[in-house]
Each structure stands twice: as structure tokens, then as C-alpha cells.
Phi, psi and omega in degrees: 000323185246035180290186184278345185298130176271143180264147174282166179303318182295321176295322179295314181298316181295321179290320176300317177299322182291334180259006181300324178293322178295323177298319177295319176295329175297315177299318176298318177302313183296322184282315188278320185256319182290289180282341176053053178295132176255153177305135179087356182265154177266143173252131172250117186249117172257127188207143175299138181298334177298339182250040178299329180299312181289327178302319180298323175298318180295313182299314179304313180297319181299320178286330177297326178271004173102019179301141178290324180194156175235119175262123182254127176249111185274140177242146180211121183298316184296316178294320178300319178296316179297326177297312180296324182290339188243011175232149174274172184299323182300330180302326187273002181283346181228129176280130178307141186304322183291329176290318178299315183295321181297308183290316183293317182293319180294320178296313182298329179282356176091020181295157169258147187242127176241114183255109176266118187253136173192114185208169178281118181299339178251017187296335182244018176301132181093345177286141178302118181304332182295324178298313183294318180296314181295318177300315180295316181295321178298317181294318185286337181260329182271334175266065192293316182293324175296311184295314180295328179297320176287316186288327185251023170072024178271335181233142171282149179204159183209134173249129179214170185253149169223147184280143166230158192300312183301322179292315181299323179293327180287319183284328182233069181297146176085355177269154172298156187305312185293324178290321180298318178297316177301310182302318181289324173302314181298317180297315181297316180295317182297312188285343176259011179058034180251015180263012178241185186284341187219069183297325182295319176295320179299325180286329174296317179292321177300317183296328178298327181290332178294326187299323179296311181296317178297317180298319180297312181295315182292327179291331178284331181048060187297152174276320177202165177241144176241125181252139173210136173206161187291349180282358180117352177293121174213101202209141175234131180232132182274153177259149176282155175289127183084016180294152181231131175273132178242180179153156183075229185287146168259173179215130179285171180296333177272003176094005179289130179266125180218170178242109181297328182232133171225103019273168170210138179225001194264146161249130191223161172209171173259117180285176174288118186287354177259002187230085174209127183218141175114191186252135171237135180243142186291144173258346178211161176295154175250127176257120183229111176047052177082007179235145182248128175251127183237151173046066182240165180217156179226138174242127183251144169224126183051042175090351191243139175292124179246351178195152182200164178202163178205144176290324180215133173090027183298322178298320178295317178298319178298318181297330176289310185294323184260018182307312173203192191296328185247009179288353176274000181244163186273141172243352182209144172230115186236138181249127183218124178288151179286358181265014180290156178306326181295310178297327183288341176294334185076010184262144164263117189273346184058032179212122187300325178309319181272310188293332177292337181269010172252000189201145167309142179214164175237166176221133172276141176115212192289153177258186188245123179304325184290351184266016173214142183301127180077012185300323180292343179264000183264148170286167177297323179293321179293323177299314181298322183292332178270005176098002178271114188300148177234120182210165176267011178220164177207111185232115179277144172218146193268135180229006187275075175296159185299331183257018182303129174246131174232128178242134174261138181241126185277170179296337179273001178088006178289130177261125187235120176297130177251313176237135175230121178059035177080007179237160171304131184296326181286349177269348182246003181287000000 
């Protein structure tokens, strides 16, 4: 699919016409399975203005399934860049009252949120990382009802991708614009299992595969995991008492089943944020708010990053680590086989939503209440006391080299292979 052969304009046009039905099914998948809209519920759709055509498909489908209303929030890379270039750091310390009211009120009213992402991976190169960090922190702390609604299972939500030209040109350099867009559409449909006749059924089957891996991990109740690979990763991360592995579908407190990420291939938990020691080295670049960090490493002691380096983007990495008091600690440990459809494309997407699903990853920042027994009933302070990190950020980074070995160690000292050569150990036995 992604070979060196260039397509003619006529071939591109014919192929785009041929996948138009798949694109419509993708919109249906996101509304019905991703955001899981129920009759009478409001949908909040965040989408690049460049993809207004796809936004119309989503809105139409939402009303077809009975949505009470659809609120569309338009995003634009160029305007965002102009904003950063024309405001000082202090401007971003306060979220405008109307934005706080919009997000908080919609969340409190029980809306479902669908975040369609598509942006230029280099769109914010040169912007002061402090502006980006402060703007993100302000939104996550000042829009509290919105943030808590997502974090504590009160609102269904889904993050998915849509192609925009600058992103397509980055993933498929040297192609004509129309062909690059076609190729990215094909990649998105393939990796979200929306390139066949019944994507909703495929996601039900996909979800069933998560259950086996979660069951195996939860039954062992590991005390800690040990990571090793030839790139320099030699790392131990502790698990919380009563930790729970999740993955695939999520569930709100009222029982609504939804998919937070499309695509998703990960089984994840929140580790003990006070127990991480050793070196982790990146297996893929990290794209963070329009900036790329390459060939980086982090060294942990007692759960905290105490040293770090990067071949490119060290200042951006520093802004992530120093985002707030606990952004230097881990909030997620995620396991992903190298055999996923995303990894098999051979593409680097320059977008964490996709690249994290091609590789085992960790995340600096906040942890997940659902990843510890009784977590939804705990306050943030109680979660922190149990080892589940609390921060105003959450940034995934990939550590899943092809030769990654992960061993789980139980409280009784039993060592259990989890990953061998970058794959689930029980899939290669």
C-alpha cells in the first residue's frame, strides 16, 4: 500500500472515490463506538477546520443516532501559531471565562467529547515551550469539571485522527499533495480497522483480544516490571497494590461503553509513581504540541526523573518534565506488541495517538483512577497516597524497541516473562 510507486492524478481520484464509503463508515464508527452517543445526549466535536467535510459526516451521523445537539469546536494550526507569536507568556496563565464555561458546562450536562486530531507536526517549532506548557496547564486545572469528567469516568470521550495536508506531507514526503492525503486516509482507515465492510464488528472482536491480555496481567498482580533492551533501557517500575490493567473499551460510571482512543492496541495501568529506577531510552520520536523530540533518554530514581538528554528537542523535553510538581513521575505503563497494524505499516506518523500504538510506552504525568481498585471513589489526594500520580499533564513516550524484554516479578519473587523480542511472551511460546 505504501510502496515507492507514484500514482497519477486519475488513479488518486479513482482511489479516493473508492474509499469514500469507508470514510463514511469511519464517521459512523467514531460516533457509535468511539464517542458512544446515546439518544438525547450532546456531542462536542473538536476538529481541524481543514476537515470540515468529514466534520459534516460526523454531525450527520450524530443526529441520525439521536443526539440532542452537536457543538463543533474548530481548530486551525495557522491561527494557533499566530496566537502564540502575538501573545506573551502571561496571557496563557488564565483561560478565558467563556472557554471555561463552555467546557465545564457541557461536561456537567453529560456531553460526550470527540476530539479529531490532525495537525502539522512541525507547526509550533520555535514557539517558546513555556507558552505551550502554561496554556495546557491552565486548561487542565481551570476547566476542572471538564477535566474531572474525563478522568473520573463521568463523560465518554474519544480521540481519533483525520488527515490534514501538512501532516500528510510529513508522513509521505515527496508525494503530490492529493496522493499524500489519499495515503494518509488509507493509513488511518487501516489502523482503525475501518477499511473493511463492518468496522463496528471488527472493534467488538478487537476488544475481545484485550480481555485475554488484561486477564493474564491482572491475575499475576505483579509487584514490579523489569525492562531491558540493547538501546540502553535498563529499568524497573513498581506496581501499586490493587493495580488494574485496562485497555480497549472504557466504561463510564453509568455503564456506557466507549473507546477513548481509535486506534488503540495498548494494555495499560498506572504504576506506583514513587517506584521507578534506572534508564529508559526512546524507541521513536516524541511529537509534543508541534515540536519533535528525538533520540532521548530519562534516568529515574525513586520514581522521579533525575536526569535526561535528547539529540533534538531537549528544551521541549525539559518543559514536559518540569510542567508541574509531579510531571517528573510516571502515570502510565502501557504494553503494545510490535505486531500491531500500526507497526506493520512501517510508517512513522509523527503523532502520539498512532505511534504509541506501535510501541510499548510510558507516560509522564497523571495516572488513571480506573487503574486501581476503588479508584473512582478516591479523591486525587487519596489516589496519590496509593501511588497513582496526579499532574495537570500526561505525555506518552515510546520505549518499545524490537528486542524489548519485559519480566514481571510477583510479590513472592516469581519471575514471569511478559514480553520477549518485542512481543507478548504468551504469543510466541
